[in-house]
N, C-alpha and C positions, 0 to 999 in steps of 0.2 A: 368537578370542573374547576375547583379552586386551584388545584395543582397546575392544570393546563393554563389557566389565566395567569398564574404566577410566572410560569416559564415563558409565556408569551411576552412578558415584560422584559425579558432578556434579548428579544429578537434583534433589536437595533445594535446592541453590544456584540452579539454573535456575528452579525453581518460585518461589523467593523473589524472584529478579530479575524474573520475568514479572509477579508480583503487584504488585511495587513500580511497575513501568512502567504497569501497568493502572490504578493509582490516579492517575497523573499524566500523562494523555495530552495531546499537543500537536498542533496542526494545521499542515499545509503545510510551509513552510520554517522555521517557528518552533519547531523541536524542540531548543531550546538546553538545557533541563533534562535532556532525554533524553540528549543528546550528552554533557553533563557527567557524568551517571551512568555511561554506558558508558565514558567516558575514565577515570574513577576505578577502575572494575573492571579495565580493561585494564592500567592501571599496577600494580594489585595483583598481576596475573598475571606481572609482570616485563616487559611489552611496552613498549619505549622509543620505537619509531618510530611516532608517532601524528601525523597531519596533520589539522588541523581547518579549518573555515570554508568547505568546499566547499558550493555551493548554499545558502549562509548558515549552516546548522548541520550539514552532513554531515561524516563522518569517514572517513579511510582509515588503517588500521593495517597494518603489515608485520611478518611474522615470517620471518626468513631461516634456512634449515636449515644444517646443518653441511657439506653437500655441494652443489655447484652443480647447477642444473637449471632447469626451467621455472618460471614464476610463474603460479599459479592464483588467480583471483579468486573470492571468496565474498561474496554481497551479501544484506543484509536491509534492509527499509524500516522507517522509524521513526514515521511520522505516523499519527494517528488520524482519526476521522470526526466531523463536527458532529452527533452524535446524543446525546440524553439517555439515560443509563443507568438502567434500572429493574429490574436483575437481583436486587437485594437481597443481593448477595454481600458478604462482610465486607471485601473489597478493591475495592469499587466505585469508580468514578471520583470523585475529589474536585474535578475541574474541571467545573463545571456546563455541560451542553450539549455536552460532548466525551467521546467513548468510544472505546476500542480494540475496535470491533465487527468488525474484519476480521482480527484475529490478528497485527497487526504487533508487538504486545508479545511474543508468542511467538517471532516471527521473530528479534527482537533478542536475546532470552534464549538461543535456540538458537545463534545465531552467537557470542555471548559464551562459551557453553560449548565450542564448537569452538575458539575462540581460547585458552581456558584449557588445553584438552587439548594443543594443539600448542606452546604456550609451555612446557609441561612435558616435551615429547617432541621437542625440536629435533634431538636426535642421530639420530632416525629419519627426519628430513625431508630430502628432496632438493629443492633449489630453494627457492622462497619462496611464501608465501601472503599475498594481499592481501585484507584484510577491509574491506568497503565497507558503511558504515552511511548509508543514503540517506534524506533527508527528501523530503516532497512527492511521494509515490507516488500518493496519492489525487488526483483531479482538482483541479489548482491553480485559483486564481481566474482569471477570464477575462482573457486578455492576458498571463498569466504562464506560463513554461515549467515543466514538471515537474522534479523533482529529478534524475532520471536524465539528462535532456538537458542540464541545467545542469552537472552534474558532468563529463559528456563534453566539453562546450564549454570547461570550465575545465582540460581536459587530463589527466585522471587516467589515461587509457589510454596516452597518450604518455609520461607521467612514469614510470609503474610497469610498463607493458608486459606486461599479463597475456596469456598464450597462450589461455586459455579462462576463462569466467566461469560460475558456477553461482548460481542463486537457489533459494529454497525457499518454498512456500506451504502453510500448514496446510490440511487438507481433512477430509472425512468418511471417509477411508480407515480400515480397522480399526486398532486400536492395535497399534503395532509394525511397521507396513508403510509402505513408501515407494513411491509410484507415479511412473512417468516415461514419456515418450513422445518419439519423434523428431518434430521440427517443433513447431508451436504446440500448447500444452497447455491454455491458458486464453484467454479473450477479450481482445482489445485494445479499448480504449474510444475511440470517436470521438464527441465530443459533437455534438448537433444541437439546433437551436432553430427553432421555427416561430411566427410571429405571425399570428393570424387576425384580420382587421379586420372589424368589424361596424358597426352603427349603434345608438347608445344610445337606449333608450326606458324608460318605466316598466314594471315587471314586470307590472302589471295590463293593459297595452296592448301586448303583444309584436308585434302586427301592424304597429305604427308603426315598428319597428326591425328590425334584422338581428342575430340572436342568435349571437355568436361562441362562447358556451359550448356551445350545441347543436351548432354546426358542429365544435367541438373534440371532442366526444364521438363524433361520427360518424367523424371523422378518426382518432382513436385506435383505434377498432374496426377500421378498414380497414388501418392500417399493418401490422398483424400478417400480412396477406396478402403482404407483401414477401418474407418468408422462405418462406412456404408455397407461393407461386406464382411468384416471380421469381428465387429463388436455387437453384442446383443444390447441394443439401446433401450430395451424395455426396463424401465426403472434404473438404468445405468447410463445416463447421458455422457457423451464423450466428444472431444474435439481435438483435432490436430492442426496446428498452424505453423506457417513459416514466417518468421519475423525479420530475418536478415539473410542476405546472400552476399558473399564476398568472392570476387573472381576477377582476374585480369589486371593489367597495368596500362595497356594501350589499346586503342580501338582497332588496330590492324594486326594484332597478335592474338592467336588462339592460345590461351594460357595452359599451364601444365596441370593446374588443379583448380577446383571450385569448392 
């Protein structure tokens, strides 16, 4: 219980860090202010081995224990989502159209708290801990790699050689509980895009065209049967979602494509 009590002493600081990060969210690989804030805190904890610039704005910090042993990696993602915040919170996003709507602000604050704890308890640590602050976890722009792949390609595992790595994601578990499972625990995202070609016509004369919006609505209804009829979901959960539809330029014109 001594460890739990010690970490509980950081609760106020972690809440303050999380609220600061929530007010200044950044997208994709452009998490420079976030990385700067994290670096300042890590230096305050007395951590001196900090490597920056991975995947543009990612960080790796190392704490070495007093005794030799394995290296364990701990990872948090830093980027936010292109969502307008309407929560009315006193610490709402100050960056218009950008919000920490997925909890990455909490992930960063938690990992900073763990770093502070171990920076103050090196004498009890065997081996080393590798703290990874990763940008671009949310879907990167088309044609760009995500932050995890970029950091791996830039050699962080070869350079620091972690034996195992752990990540954490906030969830709706009861307060004070941590859930875990062997194997996959959350969905991996594979983006997909479909273009439906039609024939443009005036909205008052739809019989002269081929309506791609109507076809899209039928298609969207049907793709849900992929999981219910085509996937063996026993031990293999799956989900298909539509997150964006683009079609049309005027409300009285049937467009050429959707």
